[in-house]
N, C-alpha and C positions, 0 to 999 in steps of 0.2 A: 368763200371762207375768209374772214377778216384776219389780218396779221396777228392780232392779239390772241387768236386761238392757238397759235404756235407755242405759246407759253401757258396754255390752260392746264388745269389739273388732269385733263383726260389725255394729254399728249404723252406718248411713251417713245422709247427708242429701242430699235431692234439692231443688235450687233450681228454682222455676218461677214465671215472671211471669204473673199472672192479672189482667186488667182494670187494668193499670197498677200492681199491687202485687207486690213481690218476696216470694214466700212460700218458706218452708223446711219441708220435710216429712221427718221422721225415719222411717227404715224399718229393719227387721231381717229380711232374707230367711232367716236361719238360725235363727229362733225356733222353728221347727216348726209355725207357724200361717200359713196363706195370707194372713190379714188384715193381716200386718205388712209387706207389700211394696207399694210404689207401682206398681200395674199400669197399663199403657199406655192402657187404655180410659178410665180416669178422666181422663187428660191430654187425650185426644181430646174427651171430654165437656166439660171446662171451656173448651177452645179453641173448641168449637162455640158455647157460650154467648157467649164473647167476640166471635166473628164476627157473631152474630145479635142482639146486644143493642141495636142502634141503633133498630130499629123492630120492630113485631110483638109477639107474646106475651111475648118475653123481654126487652123493654126495662124498665129499672128502674122507670119510672113505673107499669107494670102489675104488677110483681112485689113492689113495696114492701109489707111487712107480711104477705105470704102465708106460711102455715105449710107447711113442707116437712119430710118425714122421709126420711132417707137410710138405706137398708137395706144391710147388709154394708159399712159405711163404710170399714173398714180404716184407712188413714192419713188419711182425711178430705178428699181432694182435691176430689171432686165437690161435697160439701156446702159447701166454701168458695166455689166458683163461684157457687152460688145465694145464699149469704149476702152476697157482694160486690155482688149485684144487688138487695139490699134485703130478702131473705127472712129469716124466722126459722126456723132449721134445727135439727132434732134429728138428730144423727148417731148411728146405733146399730150395735152389733155384739155379738159374744159377749164374755163377761167377760175372757177371756184377752187380747183385743185392746185393751181400754179404756185401760190405762195409756199405751200409745203414742199412741192416738187423742187422749186428753186432753192429752198433752204437745204434740201438733201444734196442737190448738185453742188452748191457752193461749199457746204461743209465737207463733203467727201473729196472734192477736188483739192481743197486746201489741205486736208489730212494727207492725201497721197503725195502732194508736192513737198510738204514739210518732212515727211518721213523718208522721201526718196529724192533728195536734191539732185537736180540735173537729169532726172528721168525723162527720156524722150521717146520711149517705146510705146507709150499709150496714146490713144487718140484724144478726142475732145467730146464734150457733151454740153449741149445748150437746150434751153427750154422755150417752147412756143405754144401758143393757144391753137387748138384745132378741134373744132366741132365737126363731126363727120358730115360730109356732104356740103360743107360751107366752101364755096369756090374761092372766096377771098383768102380764107385761111390756107387752103391748099396751095394757091399760087404763092403765098408769102413764104412758105417753107422751101420752095424751089425744087419741085420734082423734075425729073425722076430720081429715085433712090436705088442704090445697089441692093439693099435689103430692106424689107419691111418686117417688123417684129411686133408682137403684142402678147400679153399674158392676162388671162381672165378678163378679156374684153367683151365676151358674149354672155349676157345674163338676161336679155329680154328679146322676145321675138321681133318687136317693132324696130329694133336696131340693126337687124341682120342685113337688110338691103342697103341701108346707109353705109354700113361698114364695107360691104362689097364695092359699092360705088367709089368709096374713098380709096380703097386698095387699088382699084384700076387707075384712078386719077394720079396716084403717087408712083405707079410702076413704070419701069423702063422695059426695054425689049427682053431682058433676061432676069428680071427681079425675082429672087426667091422670097417666099413669105414663111416666117417662122412663128408659130403660135403655140403658146402653152395655155392649157385650159383645164379647169376642174369641173367635173360633171356635177351640176346641182339640180338641174331640171332635165329629165329625159326627153321631154317634149321639145325644149329649146335645142338640146343637143342633137336630136334627130333632124330637126329642120336645118340646123347649121350644117350638118354633114351633107344633107341632100343638096343644099345650095352650093357648097364647096365642090362636091363631086361633079356638078354640072359644068363648072368653070375651071377647075384645077385638077392636075394630077397630084394626088395627095398620098403622102406616106405617113404612117403612124410610127414614131420612133419607138423601137422596142425597149423594154425595160432594161435589157442587158446593156444598152448604150447609155443609160442614165447612171448617175451617181448611186452607188450601192445603198447609201443611207437616205439620200434625199429623193425619194420616189414614193408613189402611192398609186394603187390601182385606179382611183378616181381622178388622178391627174395625168393627162395625156399631152404629149408634144407632137406637133404636126409640122412637116416640111412640105411646102406646096410650090408648084410652078404652074403657070397658066398653060392650058391647052391651046393649040393653034385655033384660030377663030372658027374654022370650018368643022372642028371636032367638038366645039362647045355649043351646048344648047342655049342659045341666047333668048331668054324670055323676059328680059328687062328692057327698059327704054333707053339704054345707053350703048355706045359702041366702044368696047375695050380695045386697047392696042393689040396688035398681033404679036404674041409672045412666043419665043423659042422655048421649047420644053427642056428645062435644065434640071428637073427635079431629081433625076437619077445621078446627077453629078454632084449633088450637095449632101451626099451621105457623109457621115463622120469619118469613114475610112474610104479609100479609093475603090476597094472591092465591094461588091454587094454583100450585105449581111443577110444570111439566110433567114434570120429571125425578124427581118424588117417587116413592119405591118403595112397593110393596105386597107382601103375602105371596105373591102370584102370581109374583113375580120372584125368589123364593128360589133357584130352580135357577140362574138367571143369576148371582146373587150368589155361589153356591157355585162356579160355574165361574170367576168372577173370582178367587176365593180360590185355586183351583188354579193359575190362570195367574200370580197374584202369587207363589206359592211357587216356581214355575219362575224367574220374574224375579229373586226374591231370591237364589236359588241362584246364578244367573249373576252377580249383583252381588257376592256374597260372593267369587267367584273373580276379579273384576276390580277393582271400586272399592275394596274394603277394604284390599288390600295397598298400593295406591299413592295413594289419596285421603285427604283429611282429613274426618273425619265430624263432624257436629254431635252434640250429646248425644242428640237424638231418633233420628238415624240409627244411632248406636251402640247404643241400646236395641233398636231394631227388628232390626238385624242380629244382635245377641246373642240375641234371642228366636228368630230364624230358625235360627241355628246350634244352639241348644239343641234345637229341634224336629227338626232334621236328624239330630242325634246321639243322640236318645232311644232308638233301637233298636240302637245300635251297642254291641257287647260288646267290651271291651278284655281281651285275654288275655295 
């Protein structure tokens, strides 16, 4: 993406309050690259961090100084959530996305510093190119990392193995992986879950743990930790590090939440997704014409409308 696209008529700005900071994220949905749009899973992710940062693994006192790498960062929303909690974040994406990502990082870092002179409680965020599976790019970012995060990074079947290889290459002995994801293709979703179940102990974050407003049945958050090697069914051509399973220690509260999801509940989650699509369709027919929508509701109904119309041919 050329630099002059940042000032094109198709560039817009999304305002989002995160942890008391008013952030502005530029996006360009018409750039021809998926990474230049602020996708809703990233908003759900940062609002989840915001809700659960008072105690547990996501409080600033436990995250301060942790090294985090964001895969498929896009506009950089999720990475800023971790940086505001004290982490040192490397936000990565393909080279075509980097100009917009750098702009968002520089703009919001400057805004935060101007509005909070002397603030030293937040971490840092930098930008780097990383094509999944590229060994030079992986070495350049300096693994291993304390956390790996990503939102809406899975959208095509052929990328799944490259993503898995990259996660292993970036991981340390106890690296948790935090993923936010909106279901768009049931086929890709099922293949992704089968792959992750082979290699990770996977928890689905219950909706009760998410922000009351910023959630949707089609958007799921996962917390994963690698299984010990002898428990993992290794059917790929690489040898991952032996990881200590820490997944049960990275719940948002110290005690286990009885509503915490597991991969055994995927069928139920998919049923919820179908039910939500029916509910959204009804809401589009009732609330939208007569009610006043929040920005979040507008985005969700717009997403639902696009999904409903994707198979409609206009003649």
